[in-house]
N, C-alpha and C positions, 0 to 999 in steps of 0.2 A: 532538323524538327527535334524541339525539346519533348523529351519522353515524360510522361505526367506519371506520378508516384501513385501507390494504389493503398489504400489504407486497408489492412487483415487484422482481424480479431482473433486474440490468441485466449484461448481460455485452458482449463488443466482442472480434473476433480480432485485435485490435491489442497484447493482452495474451493471455500462455498460458492456456489455457481451464481450467477447474477440473479436477485431477487426485483427484476424490471426488466424495460425495454435498454438496457446496455449489454456493454461486452466487460468481461473482468478487466479485457488489455486490448489497447489496439495500437499496433504496428505501424510506424508512418515513415518511411527511408529508415534512416540509423536509429529513429527514436520510439520510444515504447513510455504509454503513457497508462497507467494502470486509474483500474476507479479506483474510489476510495475503500478499505479491509477493515473491516468490523473484526474486531477480537474473538469471532467465534471458529471454532473448527468446520470441517464442511460438513456434517450432520446438523451445523445448526445452534447448537450446545456453546453458551457462553461460560467463560471462567467465573467465579465472583469474585476476583479484584483487579483493580487497572492494572496494576503489574503483569498479570496475567492475560487480560486482556491485550493490554499491549505486546506482550510478546507474541500471542497468537497471530495480531494482529500483521506483524512485521515475519510471520511465518508464511502465512495465507500471500503478502507479496512476496515474498523468496521464493513460493513455489511456483509463481504465474511469472516473475521474472525467468525464473529455469526452464518453464516450457516455452519460453519466447527464445532460448539461446543466450539470456541476458544473466549477471550474479547482480549482488549489491554493490560491488564494486562499480559498477556500471550506473548506479543511481545518483542523478545531477541536482534533482530539487524533489524535495519532501513535503507534503504539506498535513499535519497533524491537527486531527479536530478533538476538542477535548469537551467533554459534559462540564467539567470543572476544573479551572484553571490551577486550582490549588493540587491537581494531581502533577501538575508538569515538573517537580523535582520527582516523582516516581518514575514516571512516562520515560524523562530525558535519562535516568539510570540507565534501564532495560532498552531503550533506543539504543545508547552509544555501545552496547555489545556486540549489534549489528553492524556497525560502519566502522570505517576505519579512516585517518586521515587520508588525501583532503576530504573532510566531513562534506555532503550534499549539503547545497542551501535549502534554508528551511523555514518554514512557516508555520504557526502553531497559533491557535485559534479557539476561544472559548467560543460553543455553540448552546443553544439553548435546547434543543435535542436531539440524537442520533439516531437511524433504524432501529428498531427493533428495541430502543431505550438501554444502546450500547453505551459503554463508558468512554471509547477512542476510536478514532478512524482516523486511516493514514493510506495516503496515495502518492504515489511517485511516478519521476520523469526519470526515465533511462537514456542512454545513447551508448551509443557504439562509435568509435572512432573512426 
């Protein structure tokens, strides 16, 4: 008989808590799906620049990954949501500091508005071999 996999919520106080009915991340088998991480610290404070918000967003992602036993090297896909696509180069420069080759697959899109009027939000999918 085939055993069913269960989804498990992952949470850490090292990243902002969920501001709605969702989990910071869900582990399903060897996969980990994070919710989008805004560029604010755990107390809800946003730094002023898109570069600082990008760094904070990725530090939040990293904290969630680590709470689940994963690392940035396990990330296979990212989605970057930008308030302004003109910030792409600035976001990309910070993003490059967090990942090494082979880089994860990525999508980047401009959106009309982000929660709490953030400038950037990043979500990832990670996998363990």
